[in-house]
N, C-alpha and C positions, 0 to 999 in steps of 0.2 A: 470425587464423582460418586463413589459408593455411598459416602455419608449423605450427599444430597438426595440420592434415591431413597435411602432409609428415612431421612427427614420428611421427604415428600409423602411416602407411604404412611408414616406415622401421623402426619398432619391430616391426610385424607381420612384415615381411620377415626381420628379424634373428631374431625368435622362431621363425619357420618353419625357418630355417637351423639353429638350435641345438636345435630341438625343444621349445620352451617357449612359453607364452602370455605376452605382455608385459602389464604392468600398465596400466590405463587412465590417460590423462593427465587430471588433475583439472580441473574447470571453475574458472576464476578467479572468485571471488565479486565481485559488484558492490559498490562502496563505498556506505556508508550516509551520507546527507547529511540535514541538517535546515535548511530555509530559513525565515527569518522573513518573514511577510507581514502586511499590515494587513487589517482588515475590509474596507476599501474596495477592496483588490486581489482579494478572494476571487472575485467573479463573473468578472472578467477571467481569472483563473488557471483557473477551471473551463472557461470558454469556449475556452481554448487547447487543450483536449482534445476539440473539436467532432468529432462523428461516432463517438465512442467511448462505451462504457458505463463509467460512473464510479462507484466505490464509495468514499465518504468515511467513514472511521472517526473519530468525534469522541470524544476521550479526553483525559486528562491524567495525568501521572505520580503525582499524589497521590490517585488514585481506585482503590482496590483492585479493584472489579469491572471497571474498564477494563483493568487489568494482567492480570487473570485471563482476560479474553476476547481480548486482543490476539493471542495465537498463532493463533486461528481466522482473524483478518484476514490474517495472514501466509500461512497455508495457502491461503486463497482466492486470494491473489495468485499463489502458486506453481502452483495448479491451473488458474487461468483467465487468467492474465496473457498467456500465449502465444495465447489465443483473442481477445485484444483488450481485456480488462478493465483499466482504469486504476484502481489502488488508491492512495488518498491517505490518509495518517494526518494528522489535524489535532489538535494539542495546543492546546486552547482557553484555557489559563491563561497570560496575559501575565506573571504573576509567575514562571513557570518559565523564562522567557528568561534570568533570572539564574542558573539551574541548567542551562543548555544542555548542559554537558558530561555531566551525569547523564542527561538526556533522550537524548542521542546514545548514551551507553553502553547504556541500556536498549534502544534501537532496534537497536544492533549485536548485543546478546545475543539478541534476537528474530530476527535475520536479516532485518530490515525494509528490504530494498533497494527499497522502494516510493518513491513521492513522499512526502516527509515535510515537513509545515509546522508552524509554531508561530505563533499570533497574537502579534504584537508591537505592541500597541495599548492604549489606555486601557480599563480593565475596563468602563466604561459603554458603549463602542462594541461590545465583545464581547457585553454583555448585550442590546444592540439587535439584534445579529446573531442571538442566541438567539431573540428574539421573531420576527424576520423569517423564520427557517427552522423555527420551531416546535420547537426543541430544548428539551426539558423536563428531561432528565436525561442523565447519561453512565454508561456508554458508550451511544452511539447511532450509527446509520448514516444517511447520506444517499445516495440512489442517483439517478443521472441516466441516462436512456436515450440512444440514439444521436442523437435529435433535440434533446438538451440539456434535455429536460423532466424535472423532478423526479418520480420515481415512488415510491410508498409501498412500502417493503420489508415483508415479513411481520414481525409483532411478536407475541410474542417469537419470534425465529428462531434455531434451532440452525444450525450450520454447514452441514449437509447440505441443510436446507430453503432456506437462503440461496443455496447453490450452485445448486440447481435453479432458483430464481427468477432468478439472474443468467444462467444458461445460456439461459433463455427470452429474456431481453433481448438477449443476444449473438447469438442466432439471428435476431433481427429485422434487416432490412436497411433 
């Protein structure tokens, strides 16, 4: 960070001396990672973000509506991440662990430098998780307020409506 600032100041000074505007120094993109978690780890992983507003995008690679909606999730992360929103993508298909490279490739294509998890558990445990969290279909979202309470997001919600909903949660202290 300090090196970037020094380079920017030096480039600006050189630009002024020779009468031109220096090009901006590009931001270094964050790496995209995918972590395998078990159903039993889910609650503890969510609790690790205590005090934050959390948006969990429940999806899987073999779900065309999930793929279509995923860019909205990434945009919400870009728009509200700096305000404290934690965005987590959760691939809920354990069979996709075998295709982890394809899942990571998709995440990279989308620029999903969010927290990315994939359930690596037996499908019956994932089905139990579905029941516990009331997940009936994909894509779906799970939202937690700063107190760690699950709050019901608007359904169906377009990106703008969801952004307004999340901004209200972020404003709560």
